[in-house]
Wavefront OBJ file of the C-alpha trace (Angstrom):
o trace
v 3.373 -17.997 -21.600
v 6.722 -16.249 -22.077
v 7.998 -19.485 -23.627
v 6.913 -21.620 -20.653
v 4.256 -24.279 -21.113
v 0.937 -23.712 -19.371
v -1.066 -26.825 -18.439
v -4.603 -26.646 -19.831
v -7.463 -27.311 -17.395
v -9.736 -29.487 -19.539
v -12.918 -28.972 -17.508
v -12.717 -25.201 -18.001
v -11.940 -25.361 -21.717
v -14.620 -23.994 -24.073
v -14.189 -24.589 -27.798
v -13.541 -21.342 -29.695
v -14.302 -19.359 -26.513
v -11.627 -19.747 -23.833
v -8.609 -21.685 -22.628
v -7.792 -21.828 -18.899
v -4.430 -23.154 -17.751
v -2.075 -23.413 -14.759
v 1.196 -21.578 -15.271
v 4.403 -23.575 -15.376
v 7.532 -22.949 -13.320
v 9.909 -20.204 -14.415
v 13.091 -22.045 -13.421
v 15.353 -19.185 -14.513
v 13.616 -16.600 -12.348
v 11.513 -13.579 -13.365
v 10.885 -13.436 -17.114
v 8.401 -11.894 -19.533
v 7.316 -12.727 -23.064
v 4.377 -13.146 -25.432
v 1.335 -15.329 -24.886
v 0.958 -17.772 -27.749
v -1.495 -20.598 -28.404
v -0.256 -23.653 -30.296
v -2.540 -26.301 -31.833
v -0.979 -29.437 -33.309
v 2.447 -27.788 -33.229
v 1.182 -24.765 -35.179
v 0.891 -21.310 -33.599
v -2.779 -20.348 -33.698
v -2.406 -16.908 -32.226
v -0.219 -14.559 -30.193
v -1.436 -12.000 -27.650
v 0.042 -8.533 -28.088
v 0.711 -7.949 -24.363
v 3.549 -9.822 -22.641
v 2.965 -12.154 -19.704
v 5.292 -11.714 -16.726
v 6.604 -14.254 -14.240
v 7.511 -12.419 -11.033
v 9.143 -13.289 -7.713
v 7.155 -11.546 -4.927
v 9.116 -10.604 -1.816
v 8.181 -9.093 1.570
v 10.961 -6.711 2.570
v 9.482 -4.960 5.609
v 6.470 -5.346 7.907
v 5.338 -2.757 10.445
v 4.265 -2.931 13.206
v 5.197 -6.382 14.503
v 3.013 -6.098 17.600
v -0.720 -5.881 18.231
v -3.511 -6.910 20.643
v -5.079 -10.363 20.359
v -8.523 -8.854 19.743
v -7.218 -7.578 16.387
v -7.694 -4.223 14.689
v -4.005 -3.469 14.077
v -3.228 -1.947 10.687
v -0.202 -3.781 9.267
v 1.803 -2.349 6.367
v 3.855 -4.755 4.242
v 6.333 -3.314 1.753
v 8.217 -5.275 -0.860
v 8.203 -6.066 -4.562
v 5.710 -7.726 -6.909
v 3.184 -8.044 -4.067
v 0.234 -7.921 -6.495
v 1.458 -11.000 -8.383
v -1.195 -13.555 -9.345
v -4.967 -13.549 -9.267
v -5.514 -14.217 -5.553
v -3.392 -12.895 -2.704
v -3.932 -13.929 0.910
v -2.216 -12.774 4.095
v -2.037 -15.012 7.160
v -0.539 -14.210 10.555
v -0.302 -17.586 12.195
v -3.643 -19.266 11.550
v -5.482 -15.935 11.405
v -6.386 -13.922 8.322
v -5.167 -10.367 7.926
v -7.846 -8.716 5.780
v -6.088 -6.516 3.261
v -7.419 -3.011 2.670
v -5.136 -1.945 -0.168
v -2.770 -3.735 -2.525
v -0.152 -2.553 -5.001
v 3.108 -3.767 -6.501
v 5.225 -2.504 -3.585
v 2.815 -2.229 -0.642
v -0.021 -4.057 1.110
v -2.083 -2.816 4.032
v -4.131 -5.273 6.064
v -6.018 -5.318 9.375
v -5.472 -8.085 11.897
v -8.376 -10.205 13.103
v -8.820 -11.767 16.544
v -6.023 -14.268 17.219
v -4.546 -16.147 20.182
v -1.644 -14.390 21.897
v 1.862 -15.391 20.857
v 4.474 -15.059 18.124
v 3.121 -15.871 14.654
v 4.612 -16.270 11.187
v 3.591 -13.700 8.584
v 2.789 -15.477 5.326
v 1.592 -14.150 1.981
v 0.042 -16.609 -0.457
v 0.086 -15.885 -4.193
v -2.187 -18.343 -6.025
v -0.904 -21.136 -3.790
v 2.744 -20.024 -3.651
v 3.805 -18.896 -0.174
v 6.313 -16.312 0.999
v 7.180 -16.100 4.727
v 8.585 -12.915 6.299
v 11.875 -13.251 8.188
v 10.411 -11.916 11.467
v 7.296 -12.843 13.428
v 4.292 -10.796 14.521
v 3.471 -10.855 18.242
v -0.130 -10.886 19.427
v -0.194 -9.673 23.037
v -2.938 -9.849 25.631
v -5.404 -6.983 25.185
v -4.299 -3.828 27.002
v -5.728 -3.140 30.454
v -5.874 0.234 32.174
v -5.263 0.161 35.929
v -4.840 3.849 36.732
v -5.215 7.356 35.299
v -3.410 10.198 37.072
v -4.451 12.928 37.627
v -8.195 12.530 37.212
v -8.857 16.278 36.900
v -7.821 18.875 34.325
v -8.256 22.541 33.567
v -11.221 23.445 31.363
v -8.751 25.082 28.983
v -6.792 21.828 28.681
v -3.039 21.419 28.454
v -2.614 18.967 31.308
v -0.805 15.662 30.812
v -2.729 12.617 32.040
v -0.691 9.480 32.636
v -2.413 6.198 31.914
v -0.916 3.107 33.545
v -1.679 -0.551 32.866
v -0.455 -3.643 31.041
v 0.327 -4.303 27.366
v -0.359 -0.660 26.524
v 2.355 -0.662 23.858
v 0.193 -2.892 21.643
v -2.180 0.019 21.007
v -1.392 1.498 17.600
v -3.245 4.809 17.774
v -4.287 5.480 21.381
v -7.024 8.043 21.929
v -8.603 9.183 25.200
v -12.236 10.306 25.279
v -13.073 12.740 28.040
v -16.787 12.265 28.621
v -19.235 14.736 30.114
v -20.731 18.114 29.160
v -17.475 19.089 27.428
v -16.926 15.734 25.691
v -13.548 15.766 23.988
v -11.252 13.354 22.185
v -7.515 13.787 22.737
v -4.514 12.077 21.154
v -2.140 10.074 23.293
v 1.442 8.843 23.046
v 2.669 5.391 24.016
v 5.610 5.680 26.405
v 6.142 2.010 27.136
v 4.531 -1.317 27.953
v 2.803 0.122 31.008
v 2.350 3.817 30.224
v 0.516 6.147 27.866
v 0.509 9.963 28.157
v -2.487 12.013 27.007
v -2.647 15.796 26.861
v -6.055 17.376 27.487
l 1 2 3 4 5 6 7 8 9 10 11 12 13 14 15 16 17 18 19 20 21 22 23 24 25 26 27 28 29 30 31 32 33 34 35 36 37 38 39 40 41 42 43 44 45 46 47 48 49 50 51 52 53 54 55 56 57 58 59 60 61 62 63 64 65 66 67 68 69 70 71 72 73 74 75 76 77 78 79 80 81 82 83 84 85 86 87 88 89 90 91 92 93 94 95 96 97 98 99 100 101 102 103 104 105 106 107 108 109 110 111 112 113 114 115 116 117 118 119 120 121 122 123 124 125 126 127 128 129 130 131 132 133 134 135 136 137 138 139 140 141 142 143 144 145 146 147 148 149 150 151 152 153 154 155 156 157 158 159 160 161 162 163 164 165 166 167 168 169 170 171 172 173 174 175 176 177 178 179 180 181 182 183 184 185 186 187 188 189 190 191 192 193 194 195 196 197 198
């Protein structure tokens, strides 16, 4: 593959049907070239499309904070992120289930994980890349107070929500229940405060 020997996996080999092999190491970095099959030192065939050895890199991860119950949408940007057959994203010992994957971007959703700082690791067919910063799982947010607790029917009043670990909420929404049930967007102002406008 691109001039680099690929070790044949004998148990997966089928005569005249298929050859399965583990890629070798591209010691000189990213490279591309033809796929050729050699039998007894004679080239038996060459594939028309080049095979590429790439060096996947994570360049940015956002956000780096989320609640321990999971549900945070994490966006990883970089290069060659779709390298290999199987990609896996781990934050600490917890999977981050990816929703979309391309050469320069991956989106995944965190699962439930113990609170604390965790390494962000992408695995490409067994080869790992670790991001330079850690992701922090915080305790789940708790609301202790909402003030005021009344608003005009026409809306437009700012309700202040107070509590703990409120900054771990990615897209806060307040649902005003009752006969005039309404969903309003909110804005995180800090660890202990969220403002919502009715």
